[in-house]
C-alpha positions as a Markdown table, in Angstrom:
| # | Residue | x | y | z |
|---|---|---|---|---|
| 1 | Met | 39.1 | -5.5 | 34.6 |
| 2 | Lys | 37.2 | -3.1 | 33.0 |
| 3 | Leu | 34.3 | -4.2 | 31.1 |
| 4 | Asp | 32.7 | -2.6 | 27.7 |
| 5 | Lys | 29.2 | -1.5 | 29.3 |
| 6 | Arg | 28.0 | -1.6 | 25.4 |
| 7 | Leu | 29.7 | -5.8 | 25.8 |
| 8 | Thr | 28.3 | -6.2 | 29.2 |
| 9 | Pro | 24.7 | -7.7 | 30.2 |
| 10 | Ala | 25.2 | -5.6 | 33.9 |
| 11 | Arg | 23.2 | -3.0 | 35.6 |
| 12 | Pro | 23.4 | -1.7 | 39.2 |
| 13 | Asp | 20.2 | -3.3 | 40.1 |
| 14 | Ile | 20.7 | -6.7 | 37.7 |
| 15 | Ala | 23.5 | -8.7 | 35.6 |
| 16 | Ala | 24.2 | -11.8 | 33.9 |
| 17 | Ala | 24.6 | -14.6 | 36.4 |
| 18 | His | 27.8 | -15.5 | 34.3 |
| 19 | Leu | 29.2 | -12.2 | 35.4 |
| 20 | Arg | 29.0 | -13.1 | 39.2 |
| 21 | Gly | 32.0 | -12.2 | 41.0 |
| 22 | Gln | 33.3 | -9.5 | 37.9 |
| 23 | Val | 30.9 | -6.9 | 38.6 |
| 24 | Gln | 28.4 | -5.6 | 41.5 |
| 25 | Ala | 24.7 | -6.1 | 41.5 |
| 26 | Ala | 21.7 | -6.2 | 43.8 |
| 27 | Arg | 20.9 | -9.5 | 41.8 |
| 28 | Phe | 22.3 | -12.2 | 39.3 |
| 29 | Val | 19.7 | -14.1 | 37.0 |
| 30 | Glu | 19.8 | -16.5 | 34.2 |
| 31 | Gly | 18.9 | -15.5 | 31.0 |
| 32 | Ala | 16.1 | -17.2 | 29.0 |
| 33 | Leu | 17.0 | -17.1 | 24.9 |
| 34 | Phe | 14.8 | -16.1 | 22.3 |
| 35 | Asp | 14.3 | -14.5 | 18.8 |
| 36 | Val | 13.9 | -12.1 | 16.7 |
| 37 | Cys | 10.1 | -12.3 | 15.2 |
| 38 | Asp | 10.1 | -9.3 | 13.2 |
| 39 | Gly | 12.0 | -8.3 | 9.8 |
| 40 | Ala | 14.4 | -6.5 | 12.3 |
| 41 | Ala | 13.9 | -5.0 | 15.8 |
| 42 | Ala | 15.6 | -2.3 | 17.4 |
| 43 | Leu | 18.3 | -2.6 | 19.8 |
| 44 | Arg | 17.6 | 0.5 | 22.5 |
| 45 | Arg | 19.5 | 2.2 | 24.8 |
| 46 | Glu | 16.6 | 3.0 | 26.7 |
| 47 | Pro | 13.5 | 1.0 | 27.3 |
| 48 | Arg | 10.7 | 3.4 | 25.5 |
| 49 | Pro | 10.1 | 4.0 | 21.3 |
| 50 | Asp | 11.7 | 7.1 | 21.9 |
| 51 | Gly | 15.3 | 5.4 | 22.7 |
| 52 | Ala | 18.5 | 5.8 | 20.9 |
| 53 | Gln | 19.0 | 3.3 | 18.5 |
| 54 | Asp | 22.4 | 1.4 | 19.1 |
| 55 | Ser | 21.9 | -1.0 | 16.8 |
| 56 | Glu | 19.5 | -3.7 | 14.9 |
| 57 | Leu | 18.7 | -7.4 | 15.2 |
| 58 | Leu | 17.5 | -9.3 | 12.4 |
| 59 | Phe | 15.0 | -12.3 | 11.9 |
| 60 | Gly | 15.5 | -15.2 | 13.2 |
| 61 | Glu | 18.8 | -13.7 | 15.6 |
| 62 | Gly | 19.0 | -14.6 | 19.1 |
| 63 | Phe | 18.6 | -12.1 | 21.8 |
| 64 | Thr | 18.8 | -13.2 | 25.8 |
| 65 | Val | 16.2 | -12.0 | 28.3 |
| 66 | Tyr | 17.8 | -11.0 | 31.3 |
| 67 | Glu | 14.8 | -8.7 | 32.6 |
| 68 | Thr | 11.4 | -7.9 | 31.2 |
| 69 | Asp | 9.3 | -4.9 | 32.6 |
| 70 | Glu | 5.8 | -3.9 | 32.5 |
| 71 | Glu | 6.0 | -1.6 | 29.7 |
| 72 | Gly | 6.7 | -4.9 | 27.5 |
| 73 | Trp | 10.7 | -3.9 | 27.3 |
| 74 | Cys | 13.1 | -6.7 | 26.9 |
| 75 | Trp | 16.9 | -5.7 | 28.1 |
| 76 | Gly | 19.3 | -8.4 | 27.6 |
| 77 | Gln | 22.2 | -9.4 | 24.9 |
| 78 | Ser | 22.4 | -10.2 | 21.4 |
| 79 | Leu | 23.5 | -13.8 | 20.5 |
| 80 | Arg | 25.4 | -12.4 | 17.3 |
| 81 | Asp | 27.2 | -10.0 | 18.3 |
| 82 | Ser | 27.2 | -9.3 | 22.5 |
| 83 | Tyr | 25.3 | -6.4 | 22.4 |
| 84 | Val | 23.4 | -4.8 | 25.0 |
| 85 | Gly | 20.3 | -3.3 | 25.2 |
| 86 | Tyr | 16.6 | -3.2 | 25.1 |
| 87 | Ile | 13.8 | -4.9 | 22.4 |
| 88 | Ala | 10.5 | -4.5 | 22.6 |
| 89 | Arg | 8.8 | -8.1 | 24.0 |
| 90 | Asn | 6.9 | -8.5 | 20.9 |
| 91 | Ala | 9.3 | -8.6 | 18.7 |
| 92 | Leu | 10.6 | -11.6 | 20.3 |
| 93 | Gln | 9.1 | -15.3 | 20.1 |
| 94 | Pro | 10.8 | -18.5 | 21.5 |
| 95 | Ser | 14.4 | -19.8 | 19.9 |
| 96 | Ala | 14.2 | -22.5 | 17.7 |
| 97 | Pro | 17.6 | -24.1 | 15.9 |
| 98 | Lys | 18.8 | -22.2 | 12.4 |
| 99 | Thr | 19.3 | -23.8 | 9.4 |
| 100 | His | 19.6 | -21.1 | 6.9 |
| 101 | Arg | 20.0 | -18.1 | 6.2 |
| 102 | Ile | 19.0 | -15.0 | 3.8 |
| 103 | Ala | 22.0 | -14.6 | 1.1 |
| 104 | Ala | 20.1 | -12.1 | -1.0 |
| 105 | Leu | 20.0 | -8.4 | -0.2 |
| 106 | Gly | 16.5 | -8.7 | 0.9 |
| 107 | Ser | 13.6 | -11.2 | 0.6 |
| 108 | Phe | 10.0 | -11.4 | 2.1 |
| 109 | Leu | 8.4 | -13.9 | 4.7 |
| 110 | Tyr | 5.4 | -15.0 | 3.4 |
| 111 | Pro | 1.8 | -16.4 | 5.1 |
| 112 | Gly | 1.7 | -19.9 | 1.8 |
| 113 | Pro | 4.0 | -20.4 | -0.7 |
| 114 | Ser | 2.8 | -17.8 | -3.3 |
| 115 | Ile | 4.9 | -14.7 | -4.0 |
| 116 | Lys | 1.2 | -12.9 | -4.1 |
| 117 | Leu | 0.2 | -13.5 | -0.8 |
| 118 | Pro | 0.8 | -10.1 | 1.2 |
| 119 | Pro | 4.0 | -10.4 | 3.1 |
| 120 | Ile | 4.3 | -10.6 | 6.6 |
| 121 | Ala | 7.7 | -9.2 | 7.3 |
| 122 | Ala | 10.8 | -8.0 | 4.8 |
| 123 | Leu | 14.1 | -9.8 | 5.5 |
| 124 | Ser | 17.2 | -8.8 | 5.1 |
| 125 | Leu | 20.7 | -9.9 | 4.5 |
| 126 | Asn | 22.0 | -12.4 | 6.7 |
| 127 | Ala | 18.4 | -13.0 | 8.7 |
| 128 | Leu | 18.6 | -16.5 | 10.1 |
| 129 | Leu | 15.7 | -19.3 | 9.3 |
| 130 | Ser | 14.1 | -22.4 | 11.1 |
| 131 | Val | 13.6 | -24.2 | 8.0 |
| 132 | Glu | 11.2 | -27.5 | 8.6 |
| 133 | Arg | 10.9 | -28.4 | 5.0 |
| 134 | Gln | 10.7 | -27.0 | 1.5 |
| 135 | Ala | 8.2 | -26.8 | -0.6 |
| 136 | Gly | 8.2 | -26.6 | -4.0 |
| 137 | Asp | 10.1 | -23.3 | -4.2 |
| 138 | Phe | 9.8 | -22.1 | -1.4 |
| 139 | Leu | 11.0 | -22.9 | 2.4 |
| 140 | Ile | 8.4 | -23.3 | 5.3 |
| 141 | Ile | 9.5 | -21.9 | 8.4 |
| 142 | Lys | 9.5 | -23.2 | 11.8 |
| 143 | Asn | 5.9 | -21.4 | 12.9 |
| 144 | Arg | 6.1 | -18.0 | 10.8 |
| 145 | Gly | 5.7 | -18.8 | 7.3 |
| 146 | Cys | 7.4 | -19.3 | 3.7 |
| 147 | Val | 10.9 | -17.8 | 1.5 |
| 148 | Trp | 11.3 | -18.2 | -1.5 |
| 149 | Ala | 14.3 | -20.6 | -1.5 |
| 150 | Gly | 16.5 | -19.0 | -4.2 |
| 151 | His | 17.2 | -16.2 | -1.8 |
| 152 | Ala | 17.8 | -18.3 | 0.9 |
| 153 | Val | 21.3 | -20.9 | 1.7 |
| 154 | Pro | 22.8 | -23.5 | 4.8 |
| 155 | Leu | 24.4 | -21.8 | 7.7 |
| 156 | Asp | 28.0 | -23.2 | 6.5 |
| 157 | Val | 27.6 | -21.9 | 2.5 |
| 158 | Phe | 29.0 | -18.5 | 2.6 |
| 159 | Ala | 29.8 | -15.5 | -0.7 |
| 160 | Pro | 33.2 | -16.0 | -1.5 |
| 161 | Asp | 33.9 | -11.8 | -1.6 |
| 162 | Phe | 32.8 | -9.6 | 1.6 |
| 163 | Val | 33.1 | -6.7 | -0.8 |
| 164 | Arg | 31.0 | -7.6 | -3.6 |
| 165 | Val | 28.8 | -8.3 | -0.9 |
| 166 | Ala | 29.3 | -4.6 | 0.8 |
| 167 | Glu | 28.9 | -3.2 | -3.3 |
| 168 | Gln | 25.7 | -4.6 | -3.1 |
| 169 | Phe | 24.5 | -2.1 | -0.5 |
| 170 | Leu | 25.5 | 1.1 | -2.8 |
| 171 | Gly | 22.6 | 3.8 | -2.3 |
| 172 | Val | 20.4 | 2.0 | 0.8 |
| 173 | Pro | 19.7 | 4.9 | 3.0 |
| 174 | Tyr | 22.4 | 6.2 | 6.2 |
| 175 | Leu | 20.9 | 5.3 | 9.4 |
| 176 | Trp | 22.3 | 5.1 | 12.8 |
| 177 | Gly | 22.5 | 1.9 | 14.2 |
| 178 | Gly | 21.2 | 0.2 | 10.7 |
| 179 | Arg | 21.6 | -3.0 | 10.0 |
| 180 | Thr | 18.9 | -3.7 | 6.8 |
| 181 | Arg | 19.0 | -2.7 | 3.4 |
| 182 | Met | 16.2 | -0.2 | 5.3 |
| 183 | Gly | 19.1 | 1.7 | 6.2 |
| 184 | Val | 23.0 | 0.8 | 7.4 |
| 185 | Asp | 25.2 | 2.8 | 9.1 |
| 186 | Cys | 29.7 | 2.5 | 8.1 |
| 187 | Ser | 30.3 | -0.5 | 10.6 |
| 188 | Gly | 26.6 | -1.8 | 9.9 |
| 189 | Leu | 28.1 | -2.5 | 6.8 |
| 190 | Val | 31.4 | -3.7 | 7.8 |
| 191 | Gln | 29.5 | -5.9 | 9.7 |
| 192 | Leu | 27.2 | -7.6 | 7.5 |
| 193 | Ala | 29.5 | -8.2 | 5.0 |
| 194 | Leu | 31.6 | -9.9 | 6.7 |
| 195 | Gln | 28.8 | -12.4 | 8.4 |
| 196 | Ala | 28.0 | -13.0 | 5.0 |
| 197 | Cys | 31.2 | -14.4 | 4.1 |
| 198 | Gly | 31.1 | -16.1 | 7.5 |
| 199 | Gln | 33.7 | -13.9 | 9.6 |
| 200 | Ala | 32.4 | -12.8 | 12.6 |
| 201 | Ala | 33.0 | -9.0 | 13.3 |
| 202 | Pro | 31.9 | -7.1 | 16.3 |
| 203 | Arg | 29.2 | -4.2 | 16.0 |
| 204 | Asp | 30.8 | -0.7 | 16.6 |
| 205 | Ser | 33.6 | 0.8 | 14.6 |
| 206 | Asp | 36.1 | 1.0 | 17.0 |
| 207 | Met | 36.0 | -2.6 | 18.0 |
| 208 | Gln | 36.3 | -3.2 | 14.6 |
| 209 | Gln | 39.6 | -1.8 | 14.7 |
| 210 | Asp | 40.4 | -2.9 | 17.9 |
| 211 | Ser | 39.7 | -6.7 | 16.8 |
| 212 | Leu | 40.4 | -6.9 | 12.6 |
| 213 | Gly | 42.7 | -8.1 | 10.8 |
| 214 | Arg | 46.4 | -6.3 | 10.9 |
| 215 | Pro | 47.9 | -2.8 | 10.3 |
| 216 | Val | 49.5 | -2.1 | 6.9 |
| 217 | Thr | 51.0 | 0.7 | 5.3 |
| 218 | Gly | 52.0 | 1.8 | 1.7 |
| 219 | Ala | 49.9 | 1.2 | -1.1 |
| 220 | Leu | 45.9 | 0.1 | -0.4 |
| 221 | Gln | 44.4 | -3.1 | -1.6 |
| 222 | Arg | 40.8 | -4.3 | -2.7 |
| 223 | Gly | 39.4 | -5.3 | 0.8 |
| 224 | Asp | 41.6 | -3.4 | 3.7 |
| 225 | Leu | 39.2 | -1.5 | 5.8 |
| 226 | Val | 40.3 | 2.3 | 7.0 |
| 227 | Phe | 39.2 | 3.8 | 10.2 |
| 228 | Trp | 38.8 | 7.1 | 11.5 |
| 229 | Lys | 37.4 | 7.7 | 14.8 |
| 230 | Gly | 34.2 | 6.9 | 15.3 |
| 231 | His | 33.9 | 5.9 | 11.3 |
| 232 | Val | 35.3 | 3.2 | 9.0 |
| 233 | Gly | 34.9 | 1.9 | 4.9 |
| 234 | Ile | 36.1 | -0.5 | 3.1 |
| 235 | Met | 38.6 | 0.2 | 0.1 |
| 236 | Gln | 37.2 | -0.9 | -3.4 |
| 237 | Ser | 40.4 | -0.8 | -4.8 |
| 238 | Glu | 43.8 | 0.7 | -4.1 |
| 239 | Ser | 41.9 | 4.3 | -4.1 |
| 240 | Gln | 38.1 | 4.0 | -4.0 |
| 241 | Leu | 36.4 | 4.0 | -1.0 |
| 242 | Leu | 32.7 | 2.4 | -0.1 |
| 243 | His | 31.0 | 3.5 | 3.0 |
| 244 | Ala | 27.6 | 4.2 | 5.0 |
| 245 | Asn | 28.2 | 8.1 | 5.7 |
| 246 | Gly | 26.1 | 11.2 | 7.0 |
| 247 | His | 27.5 | 13.2 | 4.4 |
| 248 | Phe | 25.7 | 11.6 | 1.5 |
| 249 | Met | 23.2 | 9.8 | 4.0 |
| 250 | Cys | 23.7 | 6.8 | 1.9 |
| 251 | Val | 26.3 | 4.6 | 0.8 |
| 252 | Thr | 28.4 | 5.8 | -1.5 |
| 253 | Ser | 31.8 | 4.8 | -3.6 |
| 254 | Glu | 34.0 | 7.5 | -4.2 |
| 255 | Pro | 37.9 | 8.5 | -4.3 |
| 256 | Leu | 39.8 | 7.9 | -0.9 |
| 257 | Asp | 41.6 | 10.9 | -0.8 |
| 258 | Val | 38.4 | 13.3 | -1.2 |
| 259 | Ala | 36.6 | 11.3 | 1.5 |
| 260 | Arg | 39.4 | 12.1 | 3.6 |
| 261 | Ala | 39.8 | 15.5 | 2.6 |
| 262 | Arg | 35.9 | 16.4 | 3.3 |
| 263 | Ile | 36.0 | 14.5 | 6.7 |
| 264 | Leu | 39.2 | 16.9 | 8.0 |
| 265 | Asp | 37.3 | 19.9 | 6.6 |
| 266 | Lys | 34.5 | 19.2 | 8.8 |
| 267 | Gly | 36.4 | 18.9 | 11.8 |
| 268 | Gly | 36.9 | 15.1 | 11.8 |
| 269 | Ser | 40.1 | 13.0 | 12.9 |
| 270 | Asp | 42.6 | 11.8 | 9.9 |
| 271 | Val | 42.7 | 7.9 | 9.6 |
| 272 | Thr | 43.6 | 6.2 | 12.3 |
| 273 | Val | 44.4 | 2.8 | 10.9 |
| 274 | Val | 44.5 | 0.9 | 8.2 |
| 275 | Lys | 43.7 | -2.9 | 8.4 |
| 276 | Arg | 44.0 | -5.6 | 6.2 |
| 277 | Leu | 42.1 | -8.8 | 6.7 |
């Protein structure tokens, strides 16, 4: 069985205990679950600060740690989408049960229940919260601070339209591996928008192409996902495409025909498939 390295916590020297018998490794270990305590934490391909960023984990998202090295890098796997990589140890804290998530494009974590206090962290859409109680207009977060209650919803409350969620990101800068309002990539945009509506989605565009929706031909409609090799966009209508892209270096809306011609002209692939959810 061929395992995707991006989703398989296994190296020649160490692997997750549940993979015993499926992979070869010098030792197998049980993981320890932690939560991200920064607004967002880079998930890197290698354990160094200039290592390639494959993704980001948002505040409150779980990360199973299988190894921590002497330099303070934790190797493990995202609980939300199973992506494997390295996160700085100081970006993690002991895990706690989640009750709410951020439903606004962005919010702030304050040290107390006042908007005049200097924020501790900037939070982004879909960040997860462990709420202890509400104090006036604020939610008190376990061991961390306060969030304005109007920006959060219980975990079982979802947005009705993932395209409308994605449209909130118009103008957000393009960032390889990004998953926040500070920067997002094409598949991150799709993942975040679907998660806000209660639908799980894998991290990368090839994974999304393989697992989301059903192929369609003919006239397109709002909400269709258009895939190229290494790229994905969301149809806002039968002709208008919303996507995070490296051409404009931000999330843009443009006619699909224009984007398709430009990608071909620059040596990219043609559309590989359109999927309908």
